[in-house]
C-alpha positions in Angstrom: 3.3 -13.0 -78.1 2.7 -11.2 -74.8 0.7 -13.0 -72.0 0.5 -12.1 -68.4 0.1 -13.9 -65.1 -0.4 -12.6 -61.6 2.4 -12.4 -59.2 2.1 -13.3 -55.5 1.1 -9.7 -54.7 -1.7 -9.7 -57.3 -0.2 -7.5 -59.9 -0.1 -8.5 -63.5 3.4 -9.2 -64.8 4.4 -9.9 -68.3 5.9 -13.4 -68.3 7.2 -13.2 -71.8 8.6 -10.4 -74.0 8.1 -7.6 -71.6 9.3 -4.1 -72.2 11.7 -2.7 -69.5 9.6 0.4 -69.3 6.6 -1.7 -68.4 8.7 -3.4 -65.7 9.7 0.0 -64.3 6.0 1.1 -64.3 5.0 -2.0 -62.4 7.8 -1.5 -59.9 6.6 2.1 -59.3 3.1 0.8 -58.8 4.1 -2.0 -56.3 6.6 0.0 -54.3 4.2 2.5 -52.8 1.8 -0.3 -51.8 4.6 -2.1 -50.0 5.5 1.1 -48.1 1.9 1.7 -47.2 1.6 -1.8 -45.9 4.8 -1.4 -43.7 3.5 1.9 -42.4 0.1 0.4 -41.6 1.7 -2.6 -39.7 4.0 -0.3 -37.7 1.1 2.1 -37.0 -0.9 -0.9 -35.7 1.9 -2.0 -33.4 2.2 1.6 -32.0 -1.6 1.7 -31.5 -1.6 -1.6 -29.6 1.4 -0.6 -27.5 -0.1 2.8 -26.6 -3.5 1.2 -25.6 -1.7 -1.3 -23.4 0.2 1.4 -21.7 -2.9 3.5 -21.3 -4.9 0.7 -19.8 -2.1 -0.2 -17.3 -1.8 3.3 -16.1 -5.3 4.6 -16.6 -5.5 6.7 -13.5 -2.3 6.9 -11.4 -4.1 9.1 -8.8 -6.5 6.3 -8.0 -3.7 3.8 -7.4 -1.8 6.2 -5.1 -5.0 6.9 -3.2 -5.7 3.2 -2.7 -2.1 2.6 -1.6 -2.4 5.5 0.9 -5.7 4.0 2.1 -4.0 0.6 2.7 -1.2 2.3 4.6 -3.7 4.2 6.7 -5.5 0.9 7.5 -2.4 -0.7 8.9 -0.7 2.0 10.9 -2.3 5.4 11.5 -0.2 8.5 11.7 0.4 9.8 15.2 -0.6 13.5 15.4 -0.9 14.6 19.0 -3.8 17.0 19.7 -3.3 19.8 22.0 -4.7 18.7 25.3 -6.0 22.2 26.0 -8.0 22.4 22.8 -11.7 21.6 22.5 -11.9 18.1 21.0 -15.7 17.7 21.5 -16.5 18.7 17.9 -13.6 16.9 16.3 -13.6 13.4 14.8 -11.1 11.4 16.9 -10.5 8.0 18.4 -12.0 9.0 21.8 -15.4 9.9 20.4 -15.6 7.7 17.3 -13.9 4.3 18.0 -15.0 1.4 20.0 -11.7 0.8 21.8 -12.9 -1.8 24.3 -11.3 -5.2 23.8 -8.0 -7.0 23.9 -5.0 -6.0 21.8 -2.1 -8.3 21.3 1.4 -8.3 19.8 5.0 -9.1 20.4 7.0 -6.0 21.1 10.8 -5.8 20.7 13.1 -6.6 23.7 16.8 -5.7 24.1 17.8 -8.9 25.9 15.2 -11.5 24.9 13.3 -12.8 21.9 10.4 -10.4 22.4 7.7 -9.3 24.9 4.3 -10.9 24.4 2.1 -7.9 25.2 -1.7 -8.1 25.8 -3.7 -5.0 26.7 -7.4 -5.3 27.6 -9.3 -2.1 27.7 -12.7 -2.1 29.5 -15.7 0.2 29.1 -15.2 1.6 32.6 -11.8 3.0 31.6 -9.8 0.3 33.3 -7.1 -1.9 31.8 -5.3 -5.2 32.3 -1.8 -5.4 30.9 -0.2 -8.9 30.6 3.4 -9.2 29.6 5.6 -12.3 29.1 9.3 -12.1 28.3 10.0 -14.7 25.6 13.1 -16.8 25.7 14.1 -15.4 29.1 13.5 -16.6 32.6 10.8 -19.1 33.4 8.2 -17.7 30.9 5.8 -16.5 33.5 3.5 -13.6 32.8 3.2 -10.5 34.8 -0.1 -8.7 35.1 -0.9 -5.1 36.0 -4.3 -3.6 36.5 -5.4 0.0 36.7 -7.3 2.8 35.0 -6.5 4.6 31.8 -7.1 8.2 30.9 -7.2 10.1 27.6 -4.3 12.5 27.1 -5.9 13.9 23.9 -8.4 12.5 21.4 -6.0 9.9 20.1 -3.7 8.9 22.9 -4.4 7.0 26.2 -2.1 6.6 29.2 -2.2 3.5 31.4 -2.1 5.0 35.0 0.2 3.6 37.7 2.8 2.3 35.3 6.4 2.8 36.5 9.5 2.4 34.4 7.6 1.1 31.4 5.9 2.7 28.4 2.4 3.7 29.4 1.2 5.7 26.4 -0.6 4.2 23.4 -1.8 5.8 20.2 -5.4 4.5 19.5 -6.2 3.5 15.9 -8.9 1.5 14.2 -8.5 -1.9 16.0 -4.9 -1.1 17.0 -3.0 0.3 19.9 0.5 1.6 19.1 2.9 1.7 22.0 4.7 5.0 22.3 8.1 5.7 23.8 8.6 7.0 27.3 8.2 10.6 26.1 4.9 9.8 24.4 6.4 9.9 20.9 5.8 7.4 18.1 8.6 4.9 17.8 10.3 5.0 14.4 12.8 2.8 12.5 12.8 -0.8 11.3 11.0 -2.2 14.3 8.2 0.4 14.4 5.6 -2.0 13.2 6.4 -4.4 16.0 5.0 -1.8 18.5 1.5 -2.1 17.0 -0.9 -4.3 19.0 -3.9 -5.6 17.1 -7.4 -6.3 18.4 
């Protein structure tokens, strides 16, 4: 007598007196379904992985633009403008930024802990420069007053300064101290020359 029951995968199997040909037929019927199931599972894994990668890196240009914007917010690039060129029609620090105010920072020092530097720019093109050498001497501040002039649309010079850096690149709420030749200071300590409002 032949009776059948269902296996765990739902296919009828002869439990008693089955013919080997029937067994082979059942195997051929089950095998493609198992392969199809494996392929479907792997395809699902590939789809999920691809969608995760796509969502993490949806628009790499947007990320690089936002990183460039962040970098521009902290330290602007110093590009001198030819002093003989007509800057009246150009967008620059001189004609578009409110530079009046007090800028502070601690600049590097060769033989002390740092120089506490405070530059106050006033609307009448005058300045007050206060410096204090940290960890050296009695800690007293020195103060210099004078006028400043625009060298170009992005750089000012503190007049009457002798033997000290007098040129500053003007950025959005920042003054970046330039070297004695008026060039931007580079290297590991470059960010320490940026005074913030």
